N, C-alpha and C positions, 0 to 999 in steps of 0.2 A: 840361640841353639847351636851347639858346636857339632856341625855335621860334615864339614870339609875333611877330607882325607879318610873318611869311613868307607866301609864296603858299600858298593852300589849294586842293587838288584839287577839281574840279567833279565827279569821278567817284565821289561818295559818295551812296548811297541810304539815307536815314535812315528806318528803320521803327520806331524806338523809340517806345514808347507805344502801339503797335498790337498786335493779337493775330492770331496765325496759327492757323487751325483746320483740321481735316481736312474738306476739301470733298468734293463728290460727283463729282469728275472721274472719267474713265474709268480703271479700275484702281486707284483710291485706296481708302482705308479700312482699318481694322485687319485685316480678314480677308484682304486681299490682300498684306500684308507678306511679303516674301521673306526667309527665313532667310539670314543671311550674316555674315561676320566683318568687323569694322571696326577699323582701327588708330587709336589716338589718338596725339597728339604725345608723350604721355608713355610710349608704348609699351604701354599696357594693351590687352587684347583684349576686345572687346565682342561678344557674340552677340545678334543680334535675332531673336527667334522670336515671331511673332504680335504681340506688343507690344514696345515698345522697352525693353530692359533694359541699362542702361549700367553697366559696371564699369570703374573706373580713372578717370583725370582728363582732362587737357586737351590743347590744342595739336594738333589733329588734322590729319594729312596724308592725304588720301584719293586721291592720284593712282593708286595701285596698285589699291585696291579702293573705288571711289566710294561715298559714303554713299547708300543707297537705302532708303526706307521706302515701298513701294508706288509706283505710277506716277501722276504728274500730279495730286496733290491740289490743290484750290484754296485760295487764301489768303482768309481772312475777316477784314476789317478793321473794328474798331470806331473810334469817334471818338477820335483820338489825344489823350493827355493832354498838358498843358503840361510841357515839359522845365524842370528846375531850372537855375539858372545854372551849377552845377557840371557838370551833364550836357551843357549847351551847350558848355562849355569843353573837355570831353573830346572832343566831336564836332569841335571846331576843331583840337584836337591831332592827332586821327587823320587829318583832312583835310590837315594840314600834313606829317605823316610820309609820307602817301601821295603828296603832291606831290614830296617830296624823292626818293622811289623812282622816280617817273616821269622826273624829270630825269636821275637816275643811269642808268637803263636805256635811255632814249632815247639818251644819249651812247654807251653801250657798244654797243648794237645798230647805231647809225650807224657806229661804228668798225669793226664787223664787216660793213658793207655791207648791213645789213638795216633793217627798220622795226619799232619796238616798238609793239605794240597795248596800249594801257593797259587794265588791268582795272577793274572797278567794285567798290567796297567797300561792303557792306551792313551797316548797323548795326541790330541787332534786340534785342528783349527777350523772353526766355522760350524761344521756339521760332520757327522760320522755315521757310518753304517755298522750296526752291531747285530748280534743274534736276536736282539729285541726290536730291531727295526732301525730306521733312519732317525737320528736325533740331532737337533740343533744345539749349538752352544748355549742357547737361551735357557735350557733346562738345567744347566750347571753340571757339576760332577754327578755321576750316577753309576750304579752297579747293575750289571745284567746277569741274572742267574742263568740265562740260557747258554752263555759261553763262559761264565764265571770270570768275567773281565770287568775292571774298573775303567771308566772313561772320563777324562778330564781335559777341558780346554783351559789352559793356564791363565787365560785372560780373566777367569773367574776370581783369581786371587787379587787382581786389581779392583774388581767389583766388591769383594769382601772388604778391602781396605777403604775404598772411596765411598761406596754406597751404604755399607753396614757399619763403618767406623770400627773395623776390627783388623788392624794391620799386624804384621809380624810373621816370622817364619813358623812359630809354633802354632799360631792360629791356622796357617796353611797346612801344617802337619796334621792338626786335628781333623781337618776336612778329609784328608786321605785316610786316616785311621778310622774315622767313622764309616767310610765306604768299605773298608776292609772288614769292619765289623759286620756288615751285611753279607759279606762273603762267608764269614765265620758262622753266621746264622743259617746260611744255606748248607754248609758242610755238616752242621749239627742237626739238621732237620727242623730247625725252629721255624724257618720261613714257610715250609710246607704245612706245618702244624697251624700257623696263623692263617694261612689261606683256607685251610679246611675249617678251622673254627669260624671263619667269617661267612661261610656259605649259609644263605638263607637268613642271615642276620639283617637288622635294620642298618641304615647308614650310620646312625650314631654309634651302634655297637661295633661296626667295622672300623670307624674312626678310632674308637677307644683301643681296639686291638693294634691299630697302626701306631698310635702313641706309644704303647708299650714296646713295640718292636723298635721304634726309633730311639726311645730312651735307652733300651738295652744296647743298641749300637753306640750310643753316646758313652755308656758305661764301659763297653768293650774298648772304645778309644781311650778311655781313662786308664784301663789296664795297661795299654801300650805306653801311655804317658808315665805311669808308675815305673815300668821297667826302664824307660829311657832315663828317668831321674835317678833311680836307685841303683840299677845294675850297670848302666852305661855312663851315667853322670854327664849327660850332654846338654842338660838344660842350663840356661843362663837365668840370672835374676830377672823376674818379670815375665818369663815364658809362660808359666801357668796362668797368669793373669790375661795373657794374650788369648789363650784358649777359652777361658771363661768369658771373656769379652765377646768372642765369636759365638759361643753357645747362647749368650744373652741376646745378641743381636738377631738371632734367627729363631727365637721363640715365637710360637704362633700368636700369643697375645701381643707381643711387640710389633709384629708384622701387621696384624689386623689394625692396630692403632695407627701405624705409619700410613696405612692405606685409607685412613679416615673412616674406618668402620668401627662399630661396636665390637667389643670382645665377646665372642660366642664359644665357650668352652666345648660344646658339643660338636663344633665343626673342627676342633683341633685334630691334626693328623701326626704332629711331631712333638707336641708338648709345649708347655709355657716356658718362658725364659728361665724361671726359677727351677722348674723340673729338669731342664736340659743341663743347667749348671749343677744341680744336686747329683744327677746320675753320672755325669762326667767325673765329678769330684769323688763320688763313691768308689768308682773304679780306680781313680788315681791314688786315692788315700789307702785303699785296702790291698790292691794288687791281687785280689782274690776273685776269680771268675764266679764263685758261688754268691758273691755279693751283688751280682748283676741280674738277679731274677726279678725282673720288673713285672713279670706276669703274676707273681704271687703277692706283690706289694698291694697294700689296700688302697693307696692313693698314688 
């Protein structure tokens, strides 16, 4: 992926090298944590009771059930350490990818007669405080609709490569573009519609809605990939395969098999490997936002 020398987004908040602690804000602290379920991007379910207990892996989408760990804890910053050259380069890469997504969605929204509000991307190390609460790096990249920010601990990219067998810069870009897809869903009112549709429904029905929402975010990521390939021509041979390998690695069925469990489609929250690949490719091949209506698709 040819990104060096390109425009870098100014909507990046770099908190790496700083520490985030549990402050004394109103409603914060371990004793005020509210038990709730949180879905990760890999479809694992995590139960937070009293303290944070994370089961499963990464790529978290929290539009349906925002990540909350108590209310309004404060951030405690120590003197940030100096970032290495490699860390600075990764920061530049993320800023470049975010800039590409901004250009893509500004164009799409303008064509729809609307205005795209750019999100902020927060880089952090270890744990971070957001409008959705305190989050550990263990949850992976996530989007918080409360402050319309994306949060990423870049160590996740090593995990994507080593644990999930999905290396490459375009695989990493796919992760960012997927989270931006959740921001787009928030701006378009899709996330609110999904939440409302899930009220009073069974767990299986809510899971099915979550799958549709996550697959649409994959399709939206594919739209960005289409623009990167056809309009900016920044993709190298093999880049598309990197993204498809990442989408395959984090399918719910693949993750359940890796965990030594049987595959239970009713428990899926993000879709199977085949579904994730299909919808990313649909956006990538078409470049048409109308092709990303996962909610009207029969399967």
